[in-house]
C-alpha positions as CSV (number, residue, x, y, z in Angstrom):
1,M,6.5,24.3,41.3
2,T,5.0,20.9,41.7
3,F,1.5,20.5,43.2
4,S,0.8,17.3,45.2
5,I,-2.9,16.2,44.9
6,L,-3.6,13.9,47.8
7,I,-6.3,11.3,47.7
8,A,-7.2,8.8,50.4
9,H,-9.2,6.2,48.7
10,Y,-11.5,3.3,49.8
11,K,-13.9,1.5,47.5
12,N,-14.8,4.5,45.4
13,Y,-14.0,3.8,41.7
14,N,-17.2,4.9,40.1
15,Y,-17.2,8.3,41.7
16,F,-13.5,8.6,41.2
17,L,-14.0,8.8,37.5
18,D,-15.3,12.4,37.9
19,C,-12.4,13.2,40.2
20,Y,-9.9,11.8,37.7
21,K,-11.3,13.7,34.8
22,S,-11.2,17.0,36.8
23,I,-7.5,16.4,37.6
24,V,-6.2,15.5,34.1
25,E,-8.0,18.6,32.7
26,Q,-6.3,21.1,35.0
27,T,-5.0,24.2,33.4
28,Y,-1.9,23.7,35.6
29,Q,-0.2,20.5,34.6
30,N,2.9,20.3,36.8
31,F,1.3,18.0,39.5
32,E,1.6,14.6,41.0
33,V,-1.2,12.6,42.4
34,I,-0.5,10.6,45.6
35,L,-3.4,8.1,46.0
36,V,-3.3,5.8,49.0
37,D,-5.9,3.0,49.0
38,D,-7.0,1.9,52.4
39,H,-7.0,-1.8,51.5
40,S,-10.3,-1.8,49.5
41,T,-12.0,-5.1,49.5
42,D,-13.5,-4.7,46.0
43,D,-11.7,-4.3,42.7
44,S,-11.7,-0.5,42.7
45,F,-7.9,-0.1,43.4
46,E,-7.1,-2.4,40.5
47,K,-9.4,-0.4,38.2
48,I,-7.8,2.9,39.3
49,R,-4.4,1.4,38.6
50,E,-5.5,0.4,35.1
51,L,-7.0,3.8,34.5
52,T,-3.9,5.7,35.4
53,K,-1.2,3.3,34.3
54,D,0.0,5.4,31.4
55,D,0.4,8.6,33.4
56,S,3.5,8.7,35.5
57,R,2.2,11.6,37.5
58,F,-0.2,9.2,39.3
59,R,1.7,7.5,42.2
60,L,-0.5,4.7,43.7
61,F,0.0,3.0,47.1
62,R,-2.0,0.6,49.2
63,N,-2.1,-0.1,52.9
64,D,-1.4,-3.7,53.8
65,E,-4.6,-3.7,55.9
66,N,-7.5,-1.3,56.5
67,M,-6.0,1.5,58.7
68,G,-8.6,4.2,58.6
69,V,-8.7,7.7,57.2
70,G,-6.3,9.4,59.7
71,F,-3.5,6.9,58.9
72,T,-4.2,7.0,55.2
73,K,-4.3,10.8,54.9
74,K,-1.1,11.1,57.0
75,R,0.6,8.6,54.7
76,C,-0.5,10.7,51.6
77,I,1.4,13.7,53.0
78,D,4.4,11.7,54.0
79,L,4.7,10.3,50.4
80,A,4.2,13.7,48.7
81,E,7.1,15.5,47.1
82,G,5.4,18.7,45.8
83,E,5.9,22.2,47.4
84,I,2.2,22.7,47.6
85,C,-0.3,20.0,48.7
86,G,-4.1,19.7,48.7
87,F,-6.5,16.9,49.5
88,V,-9.3,15.9,47.1
89,D,-11.8,13.2,48.2
90,P,-12.2,10.5,45.5
91,D,-15.9,11.2,45.3
92,D,-15.4,14.9,44.7
93,A,-13.9,17.0,41.9
94,L,-11.9,20.2,41.2
95,S,-12.7,23.1,38.9
96,N,-10.3,23.0,36.0
97,N,-8.3,26.0,37.3
98,A,-8.2,24.9,40.9
99,L,-4.4,24.3,41.0
100,E,-3.5,27.3,39.0
101,I,-5.6,29.7,41.1
102,S,-4.3,28.2,44.4
103,I,-0.7,28.4,43.4
104,K,-1.1,32.0,42.3
105,N,-2.4,32.8,45.8
106,H,0.5,31.1,47.7
107,G,2.6,34.2,48.5
108,E,5.5,34.3,51.0
109,D,3.1,35.7,53.7
110,N,0.7,32.7,53.8
111,V,1.0,28.9,54.3
112,V,-2.6,28.0,53.3
113,T,-5.1,28.9,50.7
114,Y,-8.8,27.9,50.8
115,S,-11.7,28.7,48.6
116,Q,-15.4,28.7,48.1
117,F,-16.9,25.4,47.0
118,Y,-20.1,24.0,45.5
119,I,-22.4,21.6,47.3
120,C,-23.5,19.1,44.6
121,D,-26.0,16.3,44.1
122,N,-25.1,12.7,43.5
123,E,-24.4,13.5,39.8
124,L,-22.0,16.3,40.8
125,K,-24.3,19.0,39.6
126,P,-24.0,22.1,41.7
127,L,-26.9,22.8,44.1
128,R,-25.5,25.9,45.9
129,L,-22.4,27.5,47.2
130,F,-21.4,26.5,50.7
131,Q,-22.6,29.5,52.7
132,H,-20.1,29.7,55.5
133,S,-16.9,30.1,53.4
134,R,-15.3,33.5,54.2
135,S,-12.0,35.2,55.0
136,I,-10.9,34.6,58.5
137,K,-8.7,36.6,60.9
138,N,-5.2,35.2,61.3
139,G,-3.5,34.8,64.7
140,D,-6.7,34.5,66.8
141,K,-6.1,32.0,69.6
142,K,-9.9,31.5,69.8
143,F,-10.3,30.5,66.2
144,F,-11.3,26.9,65.9
145,N,-13.0,26.9,62.5
146,I,-16.2,26.1,64.3
147,F,-18.4,27.2,61.4
148,L,-16.1,25.6,58.8
149,E,-15.2,28.9,57.3
150,A,-11.9,27.4,56.1
151,N,-12.7,24.4,54.0
152,H,-12.4,23.1,50.4
153,F,-10.3,23.6,48.3
154,F,-7.7,23.7,51.0
155,T,-4.0,23.8,50.0
156,F,-0.9,24.1,52.1
157,K,2.8,24.4,51.8
158,R,4.5,21.1,52.7
159,S,7.2,23.0,54.5
160,A,4.6,24.5,56.8
161,Y,3.1,21.1,57.5
162,K,6.5,19.9,58.7
163,N,6.4,22.5,61.4
164,T,3.3,20.9,62.9
165,L,2.8,17.7,64.8
166,G,1.2,16.2,61.7
167,I,-2.1,14.6,61.2
168,D,-3.4,12.4,64.1
169,Q,-3.3,9.0,62.4
170,N,-5.7,7.6,65.0
171,L,-8.6,9.8,64.0
172,S,-11.5,8.1,62.1
173,S,-13.1,11.5,61.3
174,A,-12.5,15.2,61.8
175,V,-9.1,14.6,60.2
176,D,-9.3,17.7,58.0
177,Q,-10.2,19.9,60.9
178,D,-7.2,18.6,62.8
179,L,-5.0,19.5,59.9
180,Y,-6.5,22.9,59.5
181,L,-6.1,23.9,63.1
182,K,-2.5,22.8,63.3
183,L,-1.6,24.7,60.2
184,Y,-3.4,27.8,61.5
185,E,-1.0,27.8,64.4
186,V,2.1,28.0,62.1
187,G,1.2,30.6,59.5
188,N,-1.4,32.8,57.7
189,F,-4.5,31.6,55.8
190,K,-5.6,33.2,52.6
191,F,-9.2,33.0,51.3
192,V,-9.9,32.6,47.5
193,K,-13.3,34.0,46.8
194,E,-13.9,31.6,43.9
195,S,-15.4,28.2,43.8
196,L,-12.6,25.7,43.1
197,Y,-14.1,22.5,44.5
198,Y,-17.2,20.3,43.9
199,Y,-18.4,18.5,47.0
200,R,-20.7,15.5,46.3
201,L,-23.6,14.7,48.5
202,H,-24.5,11.0,48.5
203,E,-25.8,8.4,50.9
204,K,-22.4,6.7,51.4
205,G,-20.5,9.9,52.2
206,V,-18.9,9.8,55.7
207,S,-20.4,13.1,56.8
208,Q,-23.9,11.9,55.8
209,E,-23.9,8.6,57.6
210,S,-26.0,9.0,60.7
211,S,-24.3,6.0,62.4
212,K,-21.0,7.9,62.3
213,K,-22.2,11.3,63.4
214,E,-21.8,10.6,67.1
215,K,-18.2,9.5,66.5
216,L,-17.6,12.6,64.4
217,A,-18.8,14.8,67.3
218,Q,-16.4,13.0,69.7
219,N,-13.5,13.4,67.4
220,W,-14.2,17.0,66.7
221,H,-14.3,17.7,70.5
222,H,-11.0,15.8,70.8
223,V,-9.4,17.8,67.9
224,I,-10.4,21.2,69.4
225,L,-9.3,20.1,72.9
226,N,-5.9,19.3,71.6
227,A,-5.7,22.7,69.8
228,I,-6.6,24.3,73.1
229,K,-3.8,22.5,74.9
230,R,-1.3,23.5,72.2
231,R,-2.4,27.1,72.5
232,N,-2.1,27.0,76.4
233,I,-5.7,28.1,76.9
234,N,-7.1,27.4,80.4
235,S,-10.6,28.8,80.0
236,L,-13.0,30.0,77.3
237,Y,-15.7,32.7,77.7
238,G,-15.4,32.4,81.5
239,K,-15.5,28.7,81.8
240,K,-12.7,26.3,82.6
241,I,-11.9,23.9,79.7
242,E,-12.3,20.8,81.9
243,E,-15.9,21.8,82.6
244,I,-16.9,21.9,78.9
245,E,-18.3,18.5,77.8
246,N,-19.0,19.4,74.2
247,L,-16.5,21.9,72.8
248,P,-18.1,22.3,69.3
249,L,-21.6,23.0,70.7
250,F,-20.2,25.3,73.4
251,L,-18.1,27.3,70.9
252,K,-21.0,27.6,68.4
253,S,-23.2,29.0,71.1
254,K,-20.6,31.6,72.2
255,Q,-19.3,32.6,68.7
256,N,-22.7,32.7,67.0
257,N,-23.2,36.4,67.6
258,L,-24.8,39.0,65.3
259,L,-21.5,39.9,63.6
260,T,-20.7,36.3,62.7
261,K,-24.2,35.7,61.5
262,I,-23.9,38.8,59.2
263,L,-20.5,37.6,57.9
264,R,-21.7,34.1,57.2
265,K,-24.7,35.5,55.3
266,F,-23.0,38.1,53.1
267,L,-19.4,37.1,52.7
């Protein structure tokens, strides 16, 4: 079984060195790497091409112009050939058994696996486990991953992805959440209670840039709204959908009950 590691890259060579090392040291070696560069304006893509030139498992592509993360991630999947796929950001890294453990957990009854992961400093040294990772209930129309329970390392069957509308290529953020919710609607998720991913905190990270937080909130609302439409939901918690201006905040307030607090703390 071939695993497709998907990387949407933009001007990230120095951090990518850690990502590259974690990939080539995997205990499971039957993989391909689909790296799509979003028309980097520095020399990082050329450096990555030089770094990987002797390993045919690395398949490198480049957008003709800067198209954004939605377009680039969608292209990664479209170019993939493996039965199982998983995104890795170029500034993050995998545990050395991430592929092996993920594949072992891909039974016939699930289309996705996702794991615990480490929040790391700029040097990729673990600071803590992400506290919200936990097993979720499958088949719940009101599940919108609002507390990011399903997250890295997220892997999915490519055949299941083909049963969705695919990634919204116009999104500039919340792309992963869009993918997660669409896959949730076509099959079961399985939680791996083991840290398989190292998420790096640094000042250039998209989720840390304050200038992009407002756009992220808008995109997240848009992603959830589209999921609501796909699921034919007309109201949530007694309120009509069109009356809700900020779906992420509304859902957090309604779903942040005592039970969910306990689950997030202890699971």
